[in-house]
N, C-alpha and C positions, 0 to 999 in steps of 0.2 A: 539399199533405196535412198540413203542423199545425194552415193556417186551419183544414182540413177537420175533420178529427177534436177540436180546439177543441168547434166547430160538436155535434160528435156527442155529446160529454162535456154542453153544457148541456139540450138534449134529455132524457141520461137522468137528470138532476139529477130534473127536473120529471114523471119517470117518462112518455113518452113516442119510444116505439117503441127500436128494435135496430139497429146497421148492422154487416152486414160489412169488412170493409179488401176494396178488388177485387170487390163485390155481391155479391148473398145467392142467384146458380140455385147447379143442382147442378156439384159440383165434385168428384172426384178428393185437390184438398190438402187436406195435415193441416192441424190447426186450431185453433187457440186465446182461451178464453176468458180475460181479466183481469177481476174484479168488486171492485171494494175499496170504501170508501167515500165519496162528496162530502165538501167541505170548498173553503173558498176562501181560506184564512190560513193562519196556521198550520204543524205539523209532518204536518196532512193535506190540506195545500195543495202546501204545498214538494211532499209522493210522493209526490200526483196530475200533476206536471210530470214529475217524472221517472218512475211510473208509465206514465205515457201517450206520453212519449220511446222507454222500452226498448220496451215494445210494441208502436208503428209499426218503428222504426229495424232490433230484431234480427228483425222478422215481416219485414219488406223485405230484409231482405240474405239471410235463410234459407229467403227463400221457398214462408212459411206465408201464411195467412187467420188475420186476429183482431177480436179483438174487445177492444172496451175500456172497461168502464160499472163508475158508478156510482149510486148509490143516499142516498137520504136517511134511509131507517134500518132496521128491518130489517126488514120485510112489507115493501118494496120490493127490498131486496135477496134474500130469498126465488123473489121471484116471479120478477128474472133470473136465479135460480139453473135453477129450472122448465123457464124459457125456454129456455136455454143447453144444457142434457140435450137437451131433447125436437129441440133442430137435432143433436146425437149430432154435436158440438165433441168435440176430443179430448183435451183435456186441459182443466184447470179452475187456475187462483189464484185464492185466493180470500181477500183480506181481509176477517174478518167482521166486526160490529156488536161486535155480544159473542158469541163461539162460540157458547155452550154454546147461547144465543139460535134457531144459524143449528145447530143438533143435525143437526135432523128433512130441512132444504133441503140438510143436508148430504150429510145421508145417503144420499140420490136419487142424485147423482154416481157415490158409491162401489158403489151399487145399480147404478147406469148400465157400472158397468165402467170408467172414466172415473180413468188418472191424477190424481189431487188434491195442491197444494201446496198449503199454507196455511200464511198470512202473517203472524205480528205476537203476532193475538190466539187464541187457540189455542181446539181442542172438547177438554176433556179428558176423554178416558182413551177415544180416537176410532183412528178405520182406515183415516187418510189415505195416503198415496204419502211423503209428505213435507211437514215443516215451517222454516220460517227464523223465528227473530227474531232481534231487540238479545239479546246476554247478562243476564234486567237480573235473573236474582239474582243476580252477579255486581256488580252496578253500587248494586242495597241495599247488597251485602256493603261492599265497597269505600267510598260512603256513612260504611254506620256505622263503621268504621276512621277514611276523617277527619276522622269525629267522633271521636271517641276522641283520637287525637292531638292535637286540635287546641285541645279541649279536658279533655286533660291535668290539669292543675291544680286542675283545678275541680272535674273527676273523685275527683280525689283527697282535695280539700275535701267533696263530700257530693253533696248535688245537685241536675241543672242541669235547670233548666225546659224544654222546646222548642213549640215544634205542629207539624203535621205537617199535607200539606198532597195526599192520593191521588189518582190520573185518574177512574177510576169506580172500577165492579165486574167488571170483565174482569182476564182475567192477570197482565197485564205488573204492573200496582199490586201486583197481588195474588205477585206473586216478587219486587216490588221493597221493599214494604213487607216481607215476611218478609224475606226474607236482607239487611234492615239487621240486624233486632234478633236474627239469628243473631247478626252478626260485635260492635254497639252497646251500653259499657255498663249493668248495670244501672240504673246512676243517675244519667241520662237521663228524664227522668219528663215523659209528656206532656198536656199541661197540657187541653188542649183536638188533633183532629182532622178536618176541613176534605175532600167529598167535593168536587169542582171540575169536574166531567166535562166538563176535557184542555180548562177555559175561561178566560183570563186578566180578560175583565171579574166570570167571581165571586168567582175565587181576590180580586180585588181587591179587592172587597166585602164577599167573608169576613174577612180582614184588616183591614178598614178598618170593621166590626163589631166585634171584636173587642178593635183601640188602641179604640175612642169607648163601647162600653157591656161595658168592663171596669173592674174595678177595680183602683184605682192599684198593689198590692203583683202582684198579677196582669200587669199587661202590663209592667210593671218586673220583672217577674221572666224572662222570657222571650230567653234568648240565645241559641238557634240555632234553624232552624225550615230544615224535613226536604220539599221540594217533589217533586215524579215527575214533571217535562216543566217545557220552558225558557218556554215561556206561563203556564206559571201561578207560577214563579215570578218569569218579570216580572211580575203582578198585583203579586203579593205587596212584590215592592223598589216598587213603580211605593206601594201603599200607607202602606209603610214612609216612606218618599221628602214623599207629600203630608202626616204626620202632622202637623195642627196643636193639639194640644193641651196639660195642661198636661204632664202627662205627659213623664218622661222613658223613651224606644228604649235599652234596652241589647241588643237587638240585633248580634250580633259577625259571626253565620254564614248563609247564604242555600244550600242545594245545589237544585240541579239536574240536568235529562236535555235532554240535545241539539246542546246546543254550540252554537245560533246565531248567525249574527256580528250578530242587534241586541244581544245581550248583553253580548257581547264586546266589543263596540268600546266599552260604560258598562262592566268592572271598574274602575279606573283613578277612574271618577267617585267610584263608591258607595263605594272605598277610601275618598277620601279626607272622604267621610261617616260613614267609622267602620263598611260592615259590606266585609264579604271577604265571597266566593264564592269555587264550589265544582261543578263540573258536568261528564258523565258523558259522551263523544261518542256518540252512535245518532242515523246522520245518520238524513234521508227516503231517501238517494240506494238505500241498504241494501234496500230494495224491488225496488232494477232486480237486484238476488241471485233472488231471489225469482220474477221471472219469468224470469230465464237458467235457473234452475231447468228450470219447462215447460220453455221452447225443449228444454232441452234431453231432458224425455224425448222431443219429435218427432223429433229428428235420434238416439233410441235407445241413447241413452246410459242408463244406470244410476243410480240417481237415487231413495236411499231413509232411513228417519231423519232426525233432529234436525241442523239444522243454525245455527249459532252463531255471529255475528259476531257479533267482540271489541270490544274498550271501550278509552279512554281518557282520563284523566282527566287534568282542564285547573280549572289553577284560577291565582290571580294571580297567580306566582311560570310560567308558561308560557303561555299563553294563546297569547303574538305568533309563533311558534315556530310551534304549535297551529295557527295561520291561516294558517301558509305551506307547510302541509302535505298530503300527498293525501287524508285526508280531507274536509277543507275546503274545498279543491279540488273534490271530485270534487261537494260537495254543488250547489256554483255554479255550476257548469260549463253549468245550463240554464235561466238567471236571461234 
């Protein structure tokens, strides 16, 4: 079954066909459609593995038909929504490429009377059945507070220069950014900010360009870097580690979100280079909670409103303990 679902996902990436578990004939069995962006690696890649596994295991355990659909872009995702609405599925779990760009397509679900659970990237001012996401505002707020404590002495003396590497223009980075600046000290000064589209390679190139094309005074003034994602964080760290120019690099702290194994296992190595890290737990396994809400609706349970998944701060002082906990263990349970 797992291999068959994997092939379904690969077919859908190139936009060919849809598939129902158990066939597409006439049936009185209720059905769910899980629709999300496609990816082969990083946070989204991990999320796809969890979402596919949860869709299959919960569907078979509860006796419902299910579809698991991934797409390359907003247009393909909108077409998938058209299809499942016309098929008359009983509930949709949607992770939009970009919530506001999917507004019209998502409205078709609502207009058809189909319960809709929106995950992660929200559709602003929209009347879905339920929303589930990580607590992005709190992540931003706690990152700002961490920066305040970490740079307390420097802030007391005056301005502290930082860089900010955002994800994209969806609600997620907006909330993280607003949360950060609601708590961060007024003496933090953003020298440059970048939009990475959640790409490690893009972040690394942007950081390398900054180091190699900015003046000595500017480069050497940067003490902290606020990033919105672990992939972005990894790209920034790779650029810092690989820098071979003549300027001194004085970055002391790089933040991120997600707390993946790849970064946690290198906390000590970067600390030996003079770079501390802080990240906030934001697991790809959270998507399982959104899919469970969809199945709960099929079970007749009352599901509505906003569901926030709590976060946890992880830095050099507690990362080993975190790696032995439930959040980390569940994240890698489907590898």
